[in-house]
N, C-alpha and C positions, 0 to 999 in steps of 0.2 A: 611194262616196267621201263623207267627212265634209265638210260645207260649213261654213266658219267665218267669222265677222265679227271683225275685230280693230280696235278704236278706241283710238287713242293721241293724247295731247296733244303728242307730238313723233315724228318719225320715228325708228325704231330704228337706221337706218343713215344716216350713218356711226355706228359704235358709239363715240361720245364722251360720256363721262360715265356715272354710275351708272344713271340712269333709262333711257338708251337701251340699255345693256348688259342690264338686266333684261328690258326689252321685247323685245329681240332674242332672248333666250333662250326666251321664251315663244313668239315667232313661229317660231323654228327647231323648237321642239318640235312645233308644229302641223304643219309641213310635213314635217319629217324623220322624226319618230317616228309621228305619226298619219296621214301621207300626205293631209292635209287640203287642200282647195282654199279659199285664203283670199282674202277680200275685205277690204282694209285701207283704213281711213279715218284720215288722219293730219292734225293740224294743223301749220301752219308760220308763222313770223314773216314779215311782209311784207318783201320784199326779199331774203329768204334763198334758198338754192339749192333748186332743185326736188327734192323727195324722190325722185322717180322716178330721178334720175340716180345716186343712191347705192344704190338698192335692188338687191340681188343678183338676177341674172336667175333667173326661175322661182320666186322666193320667194313672190310673191303673183300671183293670178290677175287681180286687178283692184285698182287703186289710185285712191282719191279723195283730194283734198288740200283742206283748209279753210284759207284764208288769214286769219290774225288781223289786225285793224287795227293800224296803227302806234301803238306806245307809246314815247314818249321815255324814255331811261334817266336823264335829268337828275335831280338830287336834288329840285328844285322840283317837277317834274311827278310824280315819285313821291309826294311829300308830299300833293299835291293829290289824286291818285288814291286813295290810301289813306284820306284824310279822308272822301272820298265814300263809300268802302266802309265805313268806320266808321259813318257816318250811316245807311247802308242795312243795316247788320249783315250784310255779305257778306265771308266770308274772301277774301283777295286772288287766290288762283289759281282758286278756284271762280268767282269773278267774271270773271277773264280769260278762262276757257274757256266761259263761259255765252253764251246768246243765239243759238246756232247750230242750234236744234231743227229749223227748216225745211230747212236744208241737210243735216242728218243723215237726216231723214225722206225727203227726195228722193232721196238716195244709195242708200237701201235699199228704196224703193217697188217692190212687186211681187216681192221677193226673200224667201226663207226660208232659215234656217240651223239647223244642228244645235246649234251653240254659238256664242256671242258672248262675246268677252273684251274688257273695258274696263280700260285701263290707268290707274292713278292714281285716287285719289278725285275729282280735279277733273273726271273724265268720268262719274262716277257718276250725276248727274242725267239723263243720256241713256238710262238704263234705261227711262224711260217710252216713248221713241220706239222703243227696240230690243225690248222685251220681246214685243210681238205677232209679231215676225218670228223669234224664236229659241226652240228647245225648252229650252235651258239657258243661263243668262247668268251669267258669272263676273266677279268684280271682282278685279283685281290690286292690292292695296295696297302701294305702295312704302314707305309709312310711315303712321302713324296721325295724321291731320291735327290733331286736337284735342291730342293729346300733343305733337306738334311745336310748336304755338303755346304750350302751356303751359311747355315746357322752355326756350323762347327768352325767355318773359316773366320767368323767374326770374333772368336775367342782364342784362336791359336796364335803362335808365333808367326812372324812374317813369312818365314820360309815354308812352314807347314801350311800357312794360309794360301801361298801361291799354288801349291799342289791341290788343295781342297777347292780353290776357285776354278782351277782348270777341270777338276773332276765334275764340278757343278755345271760348267758350260757343256761338257761332254754328255752329262746326264740329261741336261735340257734338250740337247739335239736328239738324243734317243727317245725321250719322252714325246717330242713333237712327231717323231717318225713312227713309233710304235703304238702309242695309245689310241689313235684312231683306227687301228686294225681290230679292236675289240668291240664286241656287241654290247658289253656293259663293263663298267668299272666300279669296284667297291672301294669306298674311302672311309676312313675311320671317323671323320667329323665334318661338319659344315665348314670349318676352317680349311681342311684339306680339299674339299669340294671347291672352295672359292680359288685355292691355288691351281687346281687343275683347270678351272675356267680361264685363268690367266695364262696358262700354258697353251691351251687349245680351246677356244670357245665352242660350246655346243656338244662337248663330250657326254656320253650317256652314263652319267655318274649316279650311283645309289650310295647313300650314306649308311654304312653298316658298322655301329659302334663296337668297340672291343667290350667284351664281357667275359664272365667266368660261369662255370657251372653252378647251379644252386648250392650254396655252402651254408650249413647250419652255423649259427653264431657260436664261436668257441668260448670257453670260460675265460673271463678276463683274469689274468694273473700278473698285474702290473708289478714291474720292478722299477727301480730308478734308472731308467735307460731310455734313450731315444734310439731310433732305428732308421737306417737307409737300406733299401733293398733293390735288387735288379741283377742283370747279367753284368758282371764286373769287368769284362773286357770290352763292353760296348762303350765306344768313345765318349758319348755324352755323359754316361755314368761315371766313367773315369774323371772327366772334367768337373763333375758335380762333387765327387769326393774331395778332389784337390781344392776347389773353391771352399767348400764347407769346412775342411780341416784347417785351411790357412786363415780364413776370415771370420768364421762363426764359431767353431768349436773352441778356440781360446777363451772366448767370453763365457760360454756355457760351462767350460770345464772348471771354472771358479767355484761351481756349486759342489760342495763335498759330497762324495758318493755317487754323482751322476756318471754313467758309462754310455758309450756309443756303440751299438752293434751294427756291423755291416754285414748284411745278409745276401747271399746269392752265389751262383756258380761262377767259375772261372775267376777266382780271387787274386791270382798272381799279379795282374797289372796294377792293383791298388795297394799292395802289401807294403811297398817301398814308401808310399806316400804317408802312411800312418805308422810306420815302424818306430818302435821305441816307447810307445805310449801304452802303459798297462791298462788304462781305462777304455781303450778301443779294442773291441773283439771282432775279429773277422771269422764268421762261421763257416764260410763256404756254402755249398748246397746243403739244404736241410729237407727232409721229406715232407714236413708239415710246416710250410711257410706261413700259413694263416695262423696256426697256433703259436709260432715264434713271434709273429707280429703282434699277438694279443698279450704278449709280456711286457711290451714297451708302452711308456706313457705317451710318447709322441712319434709319429712317423714323419721324416723330413724328406722333401723332394725338392732339393736346391738345383734343378736343372736349368742350364743356361742355353742349351741348344738341343736339336733334335726335331722330329716330326712325328706325327701320329698322336695317339692317346696312350696314357700310361697305365699299363696293367698294375704297376706297383701302388698306384692310388686305389684301384679297385680292390686289390687285396688287403690294403689297410682298412678300407671301409668294411670289407667282409669280416675283418677281425674285430671291428668296433673301435679301432685305434684312431684317434684324431690326427688329422694331416695338416702339416704346414708345407705349402708348396710355392714356388715361384708361379707367376701367371702362365709362363710358357710350360711349366710342368703339368699344369691343370688344363691346358688348352684343349678344346673340344669336348670337355665334360660338362654336363648340365648341372653344375654345382654353383651355389652361391657363397661368396665370401662372407664369413661370419656365421654361416648356417651349417654347411656341410664340411667346411675346411677353412683354413685361414691362408690368405695370399700375402706374400712378402717378396719383393723384387730386389733387395739389396741386403748386404750382410746385416747392417744395423736393424733393418726390419725383421729379418729372420731371427736374430737374437731376441728381439722383443716378443715376437709371436710365439717362439718356442718357450721362452721363460714364463710368459703369461699362462700358458697351459700347464707347465710344470708346477706353477704356484697355485693353480686352481682345479682341484679334483672335480668340482661341479661343472666347470667349463669343459674339461676333458670328457666328462660323460656326456654332456649335451651334444657337443660337436661329434663325438665318436658314434653316438646313437643316431644322429641325423645322417651321418655318412653311411651307417649300416643300413638304414631305411632306404636311402637313395639307391644304394647298390641293389637291394632286394627288389625295388620297384622298377628299376630302369636297366640294370647292367647284369642280369643273369641270361644265360642262353635262351631259354624259352621266351623271354620277354623281347629280346632283340631279333629273334629269327623272323618275326613278322616283317621287319624292315627289308629283309632279303627278297621278298616276293617280286618287287618290280624287276630286279635283275633276272628273274627266271621266268618272265611272262611268256617267252618264246619257246621254253623248253618242252613243254608237254601240250597236247591238244586240250582245248577247254580251259576252264579256269582252275587254277591251283588254289587250294584252301587250306591254310595252315591251321 
């Protein structure tokens, strides 16, 4: 039996958010397709639920939990923390998940693994503790940290941009240092693979697309609404809501009866942006995101920054809801403009694209069904697991057949 170590900065279960969904897909691949015995080490926020309570029975053989120290989410405390990180030249999330070397080492003392998988670049520094215990060490990059900071810096104020560019340079230095220490690196798209080649030519990169579990098509129950979904404390999502509210929504709001639903966990950072408009509904976390997306006429993805590929588009496709996205928002997905979604890269184009779909039920149905077919053919877990095979070629003796 293959023995696997799985280290993640968050528990994959419950599967809430893009990061958890991607990590859960890797974990299920290990257990369902490789039949691996998995030792999982996951971080959790102080005061949050015990990850063991949400972990499906039999998914892991051993689970260790590392509790992070409490961090206030107040704006003042965030500014202080990031000022200190700026002074120390430490990217925020690398800093947040650092300092637990002794706990990681203690959890794996006396153990050996055929493969170790580290989720997110934030866990990459722990390769030093894990390498002596594993035949193969794989890093799953949910995005490219330096590219993420660089794209944010391009749209922020000059002061915030200075900090983000410093974090970009610090992340680049760490990427050049740490990435060559892995036997294989998982990237979400060919675009991210090209970015990694620019950071360090010759890295052993396998493209593993983001995907969802197979989801039956929900009943379409369209209301006069558009929807934006995502983790609402994630900076690119905050920026997207601010941009759409300021430059796109005023034009669309002239349509009588049209509402805008903002769907996702951690809604506090966007509440002040849209406050006072009774036709904007912030739902917070909902149990059935796909069902909620199926009530909207159009899903909007007005992202201006970020890296990786967008689970929010996959969820809209799974719901059969037509998508209007910026090119960056749809980056890395094998979708064609006009067939599987509509692309629009400025406010005026976004207004035209959304309005055109609102005015045409047949176009909404055509594009929504095409997105649903693409999701089912290319972006469900069983379909993308085959792409993981090259990263695991040295894990077991003989050929691995999925």
